[in-house]
Predicted model as a PDB file, atoms N, CA, C, CB and O in Angstrom, pLDDT in the B-factor column:
MODEL        1                                                                  
ATOM      1  N   UNK A   1       5.103   8.450  -2.947  1.00 44.00           N  
ATOM      2  CA  UNK A   1       4.500   9.283  -1.982  1.00 44.00           C  
ATOM      3  C   UNK A   1       4.520   8.628  -0.638  1.00 44.00           C  
ATOM      4  CB  UNK A   1       3.127   9.626  -2.380  1.00 44.00           C  
ATOM      5  O   UNK A   1       4.335   7.416  -0.530  1.00 44.00           O  
ATOM      6  N   UNK A   2       4.759   9.462   0.462  1.00 55.00           N  
ATOM      7  CA  UNK A   2       4.854   8.990   1.821  1.00 55.00           C  
ATOM      8  C   UNK A   2       3.497   8.994   2.443  1.00 55.00           C  
ATOM      9  CB  UNK A   2       5.816   9.829   2.629  1.00 55.00           C  
ATOM     10  O   UNK A   2       2.645   9.798   2.063  1.00 55.00           O  
ATOM     11  N   UNK A   3       3.258   8.091   3.420  1.00 61.00           N  
ATOM     12  CA  UNK A   3       1.996   7.966   4.120  1.00 61.00           C  
ATOM     13  C   UNK A   3       1.537   9.350   4.626  1.00 61.00           C  
ATOM     14  CB  UNK A   3       2.128   6.963   5.295  1.00 61.00           C  
ATOM     15  O   UNK A   3       0.380   9.746   4.487  1.00 61.00           O  
ATOM     16  N   UNK A   4       2.470  10.026   5.194  1.00 67.00           N  
ATOM     17  CA  UNK A   4       2.068  11.380   5.801  1.00 67.00           C  
ATOM     18  C   UNK A   4       3.142  12.343   5.270  1.00 67.00           C  
ATOM     19  CB  UNK A   4       2.020  11.373   7.506  1.00 67.00           C  
ATOM     20  O   UNK A   4       4.285  11.932   5.073  1.00 67.00           O  
ATOM     21  N   UNK A   5       2.796  13.603   5.038  1.00 70.00           N  
ATOM     22  CA  UNK A   5       3.789  14.610   4.514  1.00 70.00           C  
ATOM     23  C   UNK A   5       5.033  14.836   5.430  1.00 70.00           C  
ATOM     24  CB  UNK A   5       3.074  15.969   4.321  1.00 70.00           C  
ATOM     25  O   UNK A   5       6.080  15.293   4.971  1.00 70.00           O  
ATOM     26  N   UNK A   6       4.880  14.498   6.743  1.00 72.00           N  
ATOM     27  CA  UNK A   6       6.044  14.706   7.626  1.00 72.00           C  
ATOM     28  C   UNK A   6       7.191  13.662   7.443  1.00 72.00           C  
ATOM     29  CB  UNK A   6       5.569  14.674   9.074  1.00 72.00           C  
ATOM     30  O   UNK A   6       8.211  13.794   8.120  1.00 72.00           O  
ATOM     31  N   UNK A   7       7.078  12.689   6.609  1.00 74.00           N  
ATOM     32  CA  UNK A   7       8.118  11.645   6.482  1.00 74.00           C  
ATOM     33  C   UNK A   7       9.474  12.272   6.227  1.00 74.00           C  
ATOM     34  CB  UNK A   7       7.774  10.659   5.341  1.00 74.00           C  
ATOM     35  O   UNK A   7      10.472  11.799   6.771  1.00 74.00           O  
ATOM     36  N   UNK A   8       9.547  13.324   5.418  1.00 74.00           N  
ATOM     37  CA  UNK A   8      10.836  13.949   5.173  1.00 74.00           C  
ATOM     38  C   UNK A   8      11.558  14.565   6.387  1.00 74.00           C  
ATOM     39  CB  UNK A   8      10.647  14.986   4.178  1.00 74.00           C  
ATOM     40  O   UNK A   8      12.782  14.696   6.392  1.00 74.00           O  
ATOM     41  N   UNK A   9      10.750  14.949   7.445  1.00 79.00           N  
ATOM     42  CA  UNK A   9      11.203  15.559   8.529  1.00 79.00           C  
ATOM     43  C   UNK A   9      11.690  14.560   9.574  1.00 79.00           C  
ATOM     44  CB  UNK A   9      10.194  16.414   9.017  1.00 79.00           C  
ATOM     45  O   UNK A   9      12.201  15.014  10.598  1.00 79.00           O  
ATOM     46  N   UNK A  10      11.585  13.307   9.416  1.00 85.00           N  
ATOM     47  CA  UNK A  10      11.903  12.220  10.433  1.00 85.00           C  
ATOM     48  C   UNK A  10      13.477  12.092  10.390  1.00 85.00           C  
ATOM     49  CB  UNK A  10      11.130  10.731  10.060  1.00 85.00           C  
ATOM     50  O   UNK A  10      14.028  11.727   9.351  1.00 85.00           O  
ATOM     51  N   UNK A  11      14.193  12.395  11.528  1.00 84.00           N  
ATOM     52  CA  UNK A  11      15.602  12.325  11.631  1.00 84.00           C  
ATOM     53  C   UNK A  11      16.037  11.514  12.821  1.00 84.00           C  
ATOM     54  CB  UNK A  11      16.166  13.674  11.695  1.00 84.00           C  
ATOM     55  O   UNK A  11      17.161  11.013  12.819  1.00 84.00           O  
ATOM     56  N   UNK A  12      15.215  11.353  13.843  1.00 88.00           N  
ATOM     57  CA  UNK A  12      15.621  10.490  14.983  1.00 88.00           C  
ATOM     58  C   UNK A  12      14.611   9.471  15.211  1.00 88.00           C  
ATOM     59  CB  UNK A  12      15.834  11.276  16.256  1.00 88.00           C  
ATOM     60  O   UNK A  12      13.523   9.455  14.633  1.00 88.00           O  
ATOM     61  N   UNK A  13      15.017   8.589  16.103  1.00 88.00           N  
ATOM     62  CA  UNK A  13      14.166   7.406  16.419  1.00 88.00           C  
ATOM     63  C   UNK A  13      12.845   7.811  17.049  1.00 88.00           C  
ATOM     64  CB  UNK A  13      14.906   6.447  17.370  1.00 88.00           C  
ATOM     65  O   UNK A  13      11.795   7.223  16.792  1.00 88.00           O  
ATOM     66  N   UNK A  14      12.946   8.911  17.941  1.00 88.00           N  
ATOM     67  CA  UNK A  14      11.733   9.358  18.639  1.00 88.00           C  
ATOM     68  C   UNK A  14      10.716   9.902  17.604  1.00 88.00           C  
ATOM     69  CB  UNK A  14      12.085  10.464  19.714  1.00 88.00           C  
ATOM     70  O   UNK A  14       9.516   9.638  17.679  1.00 88.00           O  
ATOM     71  N   UNK A  15      11.261  10.680  16.629  1.00 91.00           N  
ATOM     72  CA  UNK A  15      10.426  11.170  15.559  1.00 91.00           C  
ATOM     73  C   UNK A  15       9.801  10.138  14.737  1.00 91.00           C  
ATOM     74  CB  UNK A  15      11.168  12.017  14.715  1.00 91.00           C  
ATOM     75  O   UNK A  15       8.630  10.240  14.373  1.00 91.00           O  
ATOM     76  N   UNK A  16      10.567   9.117  14.425  1.00 92.00           N  
ATOM     77  CA  UNK A  16      10.152   7.945  13.704  1.00 92.00           C  
ATOM     78  C   UNK A  16       8.970   7.357  14.507  1.00 92.00           C  
ATOM     79  CB  UNK A  16      11.351   6.906  13.527  1.00 92.00           C  
ATOM     80  O   UNK A  16       7.886   7.179  13.951  1.00 92.00           O  
ATOM     81  N   UNK A  17       9.158   7.068  15.746  1.00 93.00           N  
ATOM     82  CA  UNK A  17       8.179   6.352  16.567  1.00 93.00           C  
ATOM     83  C   UNK A  17       6.754   7.188  16.540  1.00 93.00           C  
ATOM     84  CB  UNK A  17       8.782   6.189  18.119  1.00 93.00           C  
ATOM     85  O   UNK A  17       5.671   6.621  16.401  1.00 93.00           O  
ATOM     86  N   UNK A  18       6.889   8.456  16.676  1.00 91.00           N  
ATOM     87  CA  UNK A  18       5.709   9.338  16.753  1.00 91.00           C  
ATOM     88  C   UNK A  18       5.002   9.360  15.324  1.00 91.00           C  
ATOM     89  CB  UNK A  18       6.157  10.842  17.221  1.00 91.00           C  
ATOM     90  O   UNK A  18       3.777   9.375  15.199  1.00 91.00           O  
ATOM     91  N   UNK A  19       5.838   9.360  14.334  1.00 92.00           N  
ATOM     92  CA  UNK A  19       5.410   9.382  12.977  1.00 92.00           C  
ATOM     93  C   UNK A  19       4.657   8.152  12.606  1.00 92.00           C  
ATOM     94  CB  UNK A  19       6.551   9.558  12.090  1.00 92.00           C  
ATOM     95  O   UNK A  19       3.593   8.227  11.993  1.00 92.00           O  
ATOM     96  N   UNK A  20       5.216   6.970  12.984  1.00 93.00           N  
ATOM     97  CA  UNK A  20       4.553   5.723  12.737  1.00 93.00           C  
ATOM     98  C   UNK A  20       3.288   5.555  13.553  1.00 93.00           C  
ATOM     99  CB  UNK A  20       5.477   4.609  13.009  1.00 93.00           C  
ATOM    100  O   UNK A  20       2.332   4.949  13.067  1.00 93.00           O  
ATOM    101  N   UNK A  21       3.245   6.037  14.705  1.00 93.00           N  
ATOM    102  CA  UNK A  21       1.944   5.900  15.503  1.00 93.00           C  
ATOM    103  C   UNK A  21       0.851   6.901  14.936  1.00 93.00           C  
ATOM    104  CB  UNK A  21       2.217   6.220  17.110  1.00 93.00           C  
ATOM    105  O   UNK A  21      -0.344   6.647  15.086  1.00 93.00           O  
ATOM    106  N   UNK A  22       1.253   7.966  14.326  1.00 91.00           N  
ATOM    107  CA  UNK A  22       0.292   8.859  13.572  1.00 91.00           C  
ATOM    108  C   UNK A  22      -0.182   8.146  12.334  1.00 91.00           C  
ATOM    109  CB  UNK A  22       0.959  10.237  13.169  1.00 91.00           C  
ATOM    110  O   UNK A  22      -1.342   8.331  11.968  1.00 91.00           O  
ATOM    111  N   UNK A  23       0.633   7.329  11.641  1.00 91.00           N  
ATOM    112  CA  UNK A  23       0.226   6.575  10.477  1.00 91.00           C  
ATOM    113  C   UNK A  23      -0.762   5.601  10.987  1.00 91.00           C  
ATOM    114  CB  UNK A  23       1.414   5.883   9.743  1.00 91.00           C  
ATOM    115  O   UNK A  23      -1.820   5.429  10.383  1.00 91.00           O  
ATOM    116  N   UNK A  24      -0.476   4.966  12.050  1.00 92.00           N  
ATOM    117  CA  UNK A  24      -1.494   3.893  12.666  1.00 92.00           C  
ATOM    118  C   UNK A  24      -2.840   4.553  12.797  1.00 92.00           C  
ATOM    119  CB  UNK A  24      -1.025   3.332  14.179  1.00 92.00           C  
ATOM    120  O   UNK A  24      -3.838   3.912  12.467  1.00 92.00           O  
ATOM    121  N   UNK A  25      -2.950   5.788  13.254  1.00 92.00           N  
ATOM    122  CA  UNK A  25      -4.239   6.359  13.485  1.00 92.00           C  
ATOM    123  C   UNK A  25      -5.022   6.529  12.166  1.00 92.00           C  
ATOM    124  CB  UNK A  25      -4.086   7.687  14.196  1.00 92.00           C  
ATOM    125  O   UNK A  25      -6.246   6.653  12.211  1.00 92.00           O  
ATOM    126  N   UNK A  26      -4.392   6.540  11.057  1.00 91.00           N  
ATOM    127  CA  UNK A  26      -5.047   6.626   9.733  1.00 91.00           C  
ATOM    128  C   UNK A  26      -5.596   5.234   9.275  1.00 91.00           C  
ATOM    129  CB  UNK A  26      -4.025   7.179   8.670  1.00 91.00           C  
ATOM    130  O   UNK A  26      -6.420   5.208   8.361  1.00 91.00           O  
ATOM    131  N   UNK A  27      -5.194   4.123   9.846  1.00 91.00           N  
ATOM    132  CA  UNK A  27      -5.733   2.788   9.616  1.00 91.00           C  
ATOM    133  C   UNK A  27      -7.049   2.623  10.125  1.00 91.00           C  
ATOM    134  CB  UNK A  27      -4.909   1.782  10.184  1.00 91.00           C  
ATOM    135  O   UNK A  27      -7.446   3.305  11.070  1.00 91.00           O  
ATOM    136  N   UNK A  28      -7.873   1.624   9.474  1.00 90.00           N  
ATOM    137  CA  UNK A  28      -9.156   1.350  10.039  1.00 90.00           C  
ATOM    138  C   UNK A  28      -9.143   0.980  11.466  1.00 90.00           C  
ATOM    139  CB  UNK A  28      -9.786   0.323   9.309  1.00 90.00           C  
ATOM    140  O   UNK A  28      -8.291   0.207  11.904  1.00 90.00           O  
ATOM    141  N   UNK A  29     -10.043   1.497  12.193  1.00 90.00           N  
ATOM    142  CA  UNK A  29     -10.093   1.134  13.739  1.00 90.00           C  
ATOM    143  C   UNK A  29     -10.315  -0.385  13.916  1.00 90.00           C  
ATOM    144  CB  UNK A  29     -11.331   1.944  14.525  1.00 90.00           C  
ATOM    145  O   UNK A  29     -10.943  -1.015  13.065  1.00 90.00           O  
ATOM    146  N   UNK A  30      -9.855  -0.914  14.904  1.00 93.00           N  
ATOM    147  CA  UNK A  30     -10.055  -2.385  15.252  1.00 93.00           C  
ATOM    148  C   UNK A  30      -8.644  -3.098  15.193  1.00 93.00           C  
ATOM    149  CB  UNK A  30     -11.125  -3.114  14.189  1.00 93.00           C  
ATOM    150  O   UNK A  30      -7.566  -2.522  15.339  1.00 93.00           O  
ATOM    151  N   UNK A  31      -8.828  -4.435  14.956  1.00 94.00           N  
ATOM    152  CA  UNK A  31      -7.610  -5.275  14.989  1.00 94.00           C  
ATOM    153  C   UNK A  31      -6.476  -4.928  14.164  1.00 94.00           C  
ATOM    154  CB  UNK A  31      -7.928  -6.547  14.653  1.00 94.00           C  
ATOM    155  O   UNK A  31      -5.343  -5.176  14.576  1.00 94.00           O  
ATOM    156  N   UNK A  32      -6.676  -4.337  12.951  1.00 92.00           N  
ATOM    157  CA  UNK A  32      -5.597  -3.950  12.061  1.00 92.00           C  
ATOM    158  C   UNK A  32      -4.791  -2.854  12.753  1.00 92.00           C  
ATOM    159  CB  UNK A  32      -6.145  -3.469  10.674  1.00 92.00           C  
ATOM    160  O   UNK A  32      -3.574  -2.938  12.919  1.00 92.00           O  
ATOM    161  N   UNK A  33      -5.533  -1.831  13.146  1.00 93.00           N  
ATOM    162  CA  UNK A  33      -4.879  -0.739  13.825  1.00 93.00           C  
ATOM    163  C   UNK A  33      -4.092  -1.081  15.051  1.00 93.00           C  
ATOM    164  CB  UNK A  33      -5.849   0.221  14.180  1.00 93.00           C  
ATOM    165  O   UNK A  33      -2.996  -0.564  15.270  1.00 93.00           O  
ATOM    166  N   UNK A  34      -4.655  -1.959  15.856  1.00 95.00           N  
ATOM    167  CA  UNK A  34      -3.971  -2.494  17.129  1.00 95.00           C  
ATOM    168  C   UNK A  34      -2.739  -3.346  16.835  1.00 95.00           C  
ATOM    169  CB  UNK A  34      -4.972  -3.369  17.967  1.00 95.00           C  
ATOM    170  O   UNK A  34      -1.733  -3.329  17.544  1.00 95.00           O  
ATOM    171  N   UNK A  35      -2.882  -4.061  15.783  1.00 95.00           N  
ATOM    172  CA  UNK A  35      -1.718  -4.950  15.307  1.00 95.00           C  
ATOM    173  C   UNK A  35      -0.500  -4.029  14.914  1.00 95.00           C  
ATOM    174  CB  UNK A  35      -2.175  -5.882  13.992  1.00 95.00           C  
ATOM    175  O   UNK A  35       0.616  -4.239  15.390  1.00 95.00           O  
ATOM    176  N   UNK A  36      -0.740  -3.045  14.066  1.00 94.00           N  
ATOM    177  CA  UNK A  36       0.320  -2.277  13.708  1.00 94.00           C  
ATOM    178  C   UNK A  36       0.933  -1.282  14.785  1.00 94.00           C  
ATOM    179  CB  UNK A  36      -0.099  -1.586  12.582  1.00 94.00           C  
ATOM    180  O   UNK A  36       2.115  -0.942  14.748  1.00 94.00           O  
ATOM    181  N   UNK A  37       0.039  -0.845  15.741  1.00 95.00           N  
ATOM    182  CA  UNK A  37       0.526  -0.220  16.864  1.00 95.00           C  
ATOM    183  C   UNK A  37       1.385  -1.101  17.775  1.00 95.00           C  
ATOM    184  CB  UNK A  37      -0.571   0.308  17.574  1.00 95.00           C  
ATOM    185  O   UNK A  37       2.404  -0.694  18.332  1.00 95.00           O  
ATOM    186  N   UNK A  38       0.928  -2.256  17.874  1.00 96.00           N  
ATOM    187  CA  UNK A  38       1.882  -3.134  18.821  1.00 96.00           C  
ATOM    188  C   UNK A  38       3.190  -3.419  18.026  1.00 96.00           C  
ATOM    189  CB  UNK A  38       1.153  -4.643  19.278  1.00 96.00           C  
ATOM    190  O   UNK A  38       4.249  -3.505  18.648  1.00 96.00           O  
ATOM    191  N   UNK A  39       3.157  -3.568  16.682  1.00 94.00           N  
ATOM    192  CA  UNK A  39       4.349  -3.855  16.024  1.00 94.00           C  
ATOM    193  C   UNK A  39       5.281  -2.676  16.031  1.00 94.00           C  
ATOM    194  CB  UNK A  39       4.072  -4.294  14.671  1.00 94.00           C  
ATOM    195  O   UNK A  39       6.497  -2.826  16.153  1.00 94.00           O  
ATOM    196  N   UNK A  40       4.724  -1.541  15.906  1.00 95.00           N  
ATOM    197  CA  UNK A  40       5.629  -0.254  16.095  1.00 95.00           C  
ATOM    198  C   UNK A  40       6.231  -0.378  17.436  1.00 95.00           C  
ATOM    199  CB  UNK A  40       4.797   1.186  15.995  1.00 95.00           C  
ATOM    200  O   UNK A  40       7.456  -0.301  17.530  1.00 95.00           O  
ATOM    201  N   UNK A  41       5.509  -0.560  18.473  1.00 95.00           N  
ATOM    202  CA  UNK A  41       5.960  -0.505  19.867  1.00 95.00           C  
ATOM    203  C   UNK A  41       7.038  -1.514  20.067  1.00 95.00           C  
ATOM    204  CB  UNK A  41       4.805  -0.753  20.851  1.00 95.00           C  
ATOM    205  O   UNK A  41       8.069  -1.199  20.661  1.00 95.00           O  
ATOM    206  N   UNK A  42       6.844  -2.734  19.589  1.00 95.00           N  
ATOM    207  CA  UNK A  42       7.863  -3.834  19.668  1.00 95.00           C  
ATOM    208  C   UNK A  42       9.108  -3.447  18.965  1.00 95.00           C  
ATOM    209  CB  UNK A  42       7.336  -5.143  19.067  1.00 95.00           C  
ATOM    210  O   UNK A  42      10.188  -3.549  19.547  1.00 95.00           O  
ATOM    211  N   UNK A  43       9.025  -3.004  17.735  1.00 93.00           N  
ATOM    212  CA  UNK A  43      10.245  -2.706  16.984  1.00 93.00           C  
ATOM    213  C   UNK A  43      11.022  -1.631  17.591  1.00 93.00           C  
ATOM    214  CB  UNK A  43       9.942  -2.346  15.599  1.00 93.00           C  
ATOM    215  O   UNK A  43      12.252  -1.624  17.531  1.00 93.00           O  
ATOM    216  N   UNK A  44      10.276  -0.634  18.231  1.00 93.00           N  
ATOM    217  CA  UNK A  44      11.065   0.463  18.982  1.00 93.00           C  
ATOM    218  C   UNK A  44      11.878  -0.087  20.125  1.00 93.00           C  
ATOM    219  CB  UNK A  44      10.102   1.555  19.564  1.00 93.00           C  
ATOM    220  O   UNK A  44      13.010   0.320  20.388  1.00 93.00           O  
ATOM    221  N   UNK A  45      11.237  -1.050  20.803  1.00 93.00           N  
ATOM    222  CA  UNK A  45      11.961  -1.618  21.973  1.00 93.00           C  
ATOM    223  C   UNK A  45      13.088  -2.536  21.569  1.00 93.00           C  
ATOM    224  CB  UNK A  45      11.004  -2.383  22.870  1.00 93.00           C  
ATOM    225  O   UNK A  45      14.105  -2.571  22.262  1.00 93.00           O  
ATOM    226  N   UNK A  46      12.963  -3.299  20.459  1.00 92.00           N  
ATOM    227  CA  UNK A  46      13.937  -4.139  19.918  1.00 92.00           C  
ATOM    228  C   UNK A  46      15.122  -3.380  19.501  1.00 92.00           C  
ATOM    229  CB  UNK A  46      13.405  -4.890  18.825  1.00 92.00           C  
ATOM    230  O   UNK A  46      16.228  -3.871  19.726  1.00 92.00           O  
ATOM    231  N   UNK A  47      15.014  -2.128  18.861  1.00 90.00           N  
ATOM    232  CA  UNK A  47      16.071  -1.455  18.406  1.00 90.00           C  
ATOM    233  C   UNK A  47      16.471  -0.226  19.284  1.00 90.00           C  
ATOM    234  CB  UNK A  47      15.785  -1.091  17.072  1.00 90.00           C  
ATOM    235  O   UNK A  47      17.247   0.621  18.840  1.00 90.00           O  
ATOM    236  N   UNK A  48      15.927  -0.140  20.550  1.00 89.00           N  
ATOM    237  CA  UNK A  48      16.197   0.894  21.514  1.00 89.00           C  
ATOM    238  C   UNK A  48      17.748   1.092  21.899  1.00 89.00           C  
ATOM    239  CB  UNK A  48      15.391   0.563  22.757  1.00 89.00           C  
ATOM    240  O   UNK A  48      18.215   2.177  22.244  1.00 89.00           O  
ATOM    241  N   UNK A  49      18.457  -0.061  21.797  1.00 91.00           N  
ATOM    242  CA  UNK A  49      19.898   0.057  22.221  1.00 91.00           C  
ATOM    243  C   UNK A  49      20.784   0.260  20.951  1.00 91.00           C  
ATOM    244  CB  UNK A  49      20.375  -1.269  23.040  1.00 91.00           C  
ATOM    245  O   UNK A  49      22.002   0.161  21.097  1.00 91.00           O  
ATOM    246  N   UNK A  50      20.274   0.532  19.728  1.00 90.00           N  
ATOM    247  CA  UNK A  50      21.052   0.796  18.607  1.00 90.00           C  
ATOM    248  C   UNK A  50      21.819   2.186  18.728  1.00 90.00           C  
ATOM    249  CB  UNK A  50      20.153   0.751  17.392  1.00 90.00           C  
ATOM    250  O   UNK A  50      21.195   3.223  18.953  1.00 90.00           O  
ATOM    251  N   UNK A  51      23.039   2.161  18.586  1.00 90.00           N  
ATOM    252  CA  UNK A  51      23.768   3.491  18.707  1.00 90.00           C  
ATOM    253  C   UNK A  51      24.669   3.865  17.386  1.00 90.00           C  
ATOM    254  CB  UNK A  51      24.746   3.419  20.031  1.00 90.00           C  
ATOM    255  O   UNK A  51      25.383   4.868  17.366  1.00 90.00           O  
ATOM    256  N   UNK A  52      24.576   3.081  16.439  1.00 92.00           N  
ATOM    257  CA  UNK A  52      25.290   3.432  15.145  1.00 92.00           C  
ATOM    258  C   UNK A  52      24.416   4.301  14.276  1.00 92.00           C  
ATOM    259  CB  UNK A  52      25.691   2.141  14.340  1.00 92.00           C  
ATOM    260  O   UNK A  52      23.378   3.874  13.770  1.00 92.00           O  
ATOM    261  N   UNK A  53      24.885   5.599  14.106  1.00 91.00           N  
ATOM    262  CA  UNK A  53      24.041   6.548  13.343  1.00 91.00           C  
ATOM    263  C   UNK A  53      23.710   6.114  12.009  1.00 91.00           C  
ATOM    264  CB  UNK A  53      24.669   7.831  13.234  1.00 91.00           C  
ATOM    265  O   UNK A  53      22.610   6.422  11.552  1.00 91.00           O  
ATOM    266  N   UNK A  54      24.572   5.400  11.290  1.00 94.00           N  
ATOM    267  CA  UNK A  54      24.329   4.889   9.913  1.00 94.00           C  
ATOM    268  C   UNK A  54      23.200   3.911   9.960  1.00 94.00           C  
ATOM    269  CB  UNK A  54      25.601   4.215   9.303  1.00 94.00           C  
ATOM    270  O   UNK A  54      22.241   3.956   9.190  1.00 94.00           O  
ATOM    271  N   UNK A  55      23.373   2.992  10.939  1.00 93.00           N  
ATOM    272  CA  UNK A  55      22.293   1.881  10.965  1.00 93.00           C  
ATOM    273  C   UNK A  55      20.956   2.525  11.458  1.00 93.00           C  
ATOM    274  CB  UNK A  55      22.731   0.611  11.984  1.00 93.00           C  
ATOM    275  O   UNK A  55      19.902   2.057  11.028  1.00 93.00           O  
ATOM    276  N   UNK A  56      20.939   3.483  12.261  1.00 91.00           N  
ATOM    277  CA  UNK A  56      19.739   4.251  12.664  1.00 91.00           C  
ATOM    278  C   UNK A  56      19.064   4.830  11.506  1.00 91.00           C  
ATOM    279  CB  UNK A  56      20.075   5.342  13.622  1.00 91.00           C  
ATOM    280  O   UNK A  56      17.841   4.739  11.392  1.00 91.00           O  
ATOM    281  N   UNK A  57      19.828   5.448  10.599  1.00 91.00           N  
ATOM    282  CA  UNK A  57      19.191   6.039   9.327  1.00 91.00           C  
ATOM    283  C   UNK A  57      18.666   4.900   8.471  1.00 91.00           C  
ATOM    284  CB  UNK A  57      20.251   6.920   8.464  1.00 91.00           C  
ATOM    285  O   UNK A  57      17.609   5.046   7.859  1.00 91.00           O  
ATOM    286  N   UNK A  58      19.369   3.760   8.402  1.00 93.00           N  
ATOM    287  CA  UNK A  58      18.813   2.658   7.544  1.00 93.00           C  
ATOM    288  C   UNK A  58      17.491   2.254   8.093  1.00 93.00           C  
ATOM    289  CB  UNK A  58      19.767   1.411   7.478  1.00 93.00           C  
ATOM    290  O   UNK A  58      16.556   2.061   7.315  1.00 93.00           O  
ATOM    291  N   UNK A  59      17.336   2.103   9.466  1.00 93.00           N  
ATOM    292  CA  UNK A  59      16.140   1.657  10.076  1.00 93.00           C  
ATOM    293  C   UNK A  59      14.994   2.586   9.783  1.00 93.00           C  
ATOM    294  CB  UNK A  59      16.335   1.513  11.526  1.00 93.00           C  
ATOM    295  O   UNK A  59      13.882   2.169   9.460  1.00 93.00           O  
ATOM    296  N   UNK A  60      15.310   3.893   9.908  1.00 92.00           N  
ATOM    297  CA  UNK A  60      14.312   4.939   9.770  1.00 92.00           C  
ATOM    298  C   UNK A  60      13.849   4.885   8.236  1.00 92.00           C  
ATOM    299  CB  UNK A  60      14.936   6.418  10.207  1.00 92.00           C  
ATOM    300  O   UNK A  60      12.645   4.931   7.981  1.00 92.00           O  
ATOM    301  N   UNK A  61      14.721   4.796   7.301  1.00 92.00           N  
ATOM    302  CA  UNK A  61      14.418   4.783   5.876  1.00 92.00           C  
ATOM    303  C   UNK A  61      13.471   3.445   5.573  1.00 92.00           C  
ATOM    304  CB  UNK A  61      15.866   4.765   5.002  1.00 92.00           C  
ATOM    305  O   UNK A  61      12.503   3.512   4.815  1.00 92.00           O  
ATOM    306  N   UNK A  62      13.830   2.337   6.191  1.00 93.00           N  
ATOM    307  CA  UNK A  62      13.059   1.125   5.896  1.00 93.00           C  
ATOM    308  C   UNK A  62      11.769   1.220   6.587  1.00 93.00           C  
ATOM    309  CB  UNK A  62      13.790  -0.147   6.308  1.00 93.00           C  
ATOM    310  O   UNK A  62      10.797   0.700   6.038  1.00 93.00           O  
ATOM    311  N   UNK A  63      11.626   1.803   7.701  1.00 93.00           N  
ATOM    312  CA  UNK A  63      10.380   1.906   8.398  1.00 93.00           C  
ATOM    313  C   UNK A  63       9.441   2.809   7.751  1.00 93.00           C  
ATOM    314  CB  UNK A  63      10.586   2.328   9.742  1.00 93.00           C  
ATOM    315  O   UNK A  63       8.234   2.577   7.819  1.00 93.00           O  
ATOM    316  N   UNK A  64       9.921   3.875   7.094  1.00 90.00           N  
ATOM    317  CA  UNK A  64       9.032   4.819   6.413  1.00 90.00           C  
ATOM    318  C   UNK A  64       8.598   4.080   5.075  1.00 90.00           C  
ATOM    319  CB  UNK A  64       9.790   6.276   6.129  1.00 90.00           C  
ATOM    320  O   UNK A  64       7.444   4.161   4.655  1.00 90.00           O  
ATOM    321  N   UNK A  65       9.528   3.402   4.471  1.00 91.00           N  
ATOM    322  CA  UNK A  65       9.073   2.574   3.221  1.00 91.00           C  
ATOM    323  C   UNK A  65       8.030   1.499   3.551  1.00 91.00           C  
ATOM    324  CB  UNK A  65      10.320   1.838   2.550  1.00 91.00           C  
ATOM    325  O   UNK A  65       7.106   1.220   2.787  1.00 91.00           O  
ATOM    326  N   UNK A  66       8.232   0.923   4.717  1.00 92.00           N  
ATOM    327  CA  UNK A  66       7.265  -0.116   5.088  1.00 92.00           C  
ATOM    328  C   UNK A  66       5.858   0.448   5.441  1.00 92.00           C  
ATOM    329  CB  UNK A  66       7.812  -0.906   6.279  1.00 92.00           C  
ATOM    330  O   UNK A  66       4.831  -0.163   5.147  1.00 92.00           O  
ATOM    331  N   UNK A  67       5.862   1.643   6.084  1.00 90.00           N  
ATOM    332  CA  UNK A  67       4.712   2.402   6.357  1.00 90.00           C  
ATOM    333  C   UNK A  67       3.983   2.839   5.167  1.00 90.00           C  
ATOM    334  CB  UNK A  67       5.050   3.511   7.126  1.00 90.00           C  
ATOM    335  O   UNK A  67       2.753   2.802   5.122  1.00 90.00           O  
ATOM    336  N   UNK A  68       4.716   3.255   4.196  1.00 89.00           N  
ATOM    337  CA  UNK A  68       4.184   3.584   2.894  1.00 89.00           C  
ATOM    338  C   UNK A  68       3.441   2.360   2.197  1.00 89.00           C  
ATOM    339  CB  UNK A  68       5.345   4.085   2.009  1.00 89.00           C  
ATOM    340  O   UNK A  68       2.366   2.490   1.612  1.00 89.00           O  
ATOM    341  N   UNK A  69       4.033   1.327   2.305  1.00 91.00           N  
ATOM    342  CA  UNK A  69       3.386   0.072   1.703  1.00 91.00           C  
ATOM    343  C   UNK A  69       2.251  -0.272   2.437  1.00 91.00           C  
ATOM    344  CB  UNK A  69       4.290  -1.129   1.665  1.00 91.00           C  
ATOM    345  O   UNK A  69       1.256  -0.612   1.795  1.00 91.00           O  
ATOM    346  N   UNK A  70       2.196  -0.250   3.794  1.00 89.00           N  
ATOM    347  CA  UNK A  70       1.065  -0.610   4.494  1.00 89.00           C  
ATOM    348  C   UNK A  70      -0.131   0.360   4.338  1.00 89.00           C  
ATOM    349  CB  UNK A  70       1.431  -0.747   5.867  1.00 89.00           C  
ATOM    350  O   UNK A  70      -1.290  -0.052   4.289  1.00 89.00           O  
ATOM    351  N   UNK A  71       0.201   1.659   4.264  1.00 86.00           N  
ATOM    352  CA  UNK A  71      -0.928   2.578   3.928  1.00 86.00           C  
ATOM    353  C   UNK A  71      -1.463   2.465   2.505  1.00 86.00           C  
ATOM    354  CB  UNK A  71      -0.497   3.993   4.146  1.00 86.00           C  
ATOM    355  O   UNK A  71      -2.644   2.734   2.285  1.00 86.00           O  
ATOM    356  N   UNK A  72      -0.652   2.084   1.544  1.00 86.00           N  
ATOM    357  CA  UNK A  72      -1.227   1.886   0.300  1.00 86.00           C  
ATOM    358  C   UNK A  72      -1.859   0.643   0.062  1.00 86.00           C  
ATOM    359  CB  UNK A  72      -0.339   2.067  -0.621  1.00 86.00           C  
ATOM    360  O   UNK A  72      -2.536   0.513  -0.958  1.00 86.00           O  
ATOM    361  N   UNK A  73      -1.723  -0.329   0.902  1.00 80.00           N  
ATOM    362  CA  UNK A  73      -2.329  -1.718   0.803  1.00 80.00           C  
ATOM    363  C   UNK A  73      -3.744  -1.667   0.842  1.00 80.00           C  
ATOM    364  CB  UNK A  73      -1.879  -2.630   1.889  1.00 80.00           C  
ATOM    365  O   UNK A  73      -4.402  -2.705   0.773  1.00 80.00           O  
TER     366      UNK A  73                                                      
ENDMDL                                                                          
END                                                                             
């Protein structure tokens, strides 16, 4: 099960970014939420120059799996 039902609709990096920030809103307020929001923003910046569509899809898949793990933790 995905953290949010919209996980299947994520096809682009911008959609992934918005999806992950929505997931962060479901975390307890405070340091945990701030940590994951910062991590999402940093990861987006690190991968901003990625142009290989296959690699982008791998990143999206992995990010959704990671979000699922964090939300279930």
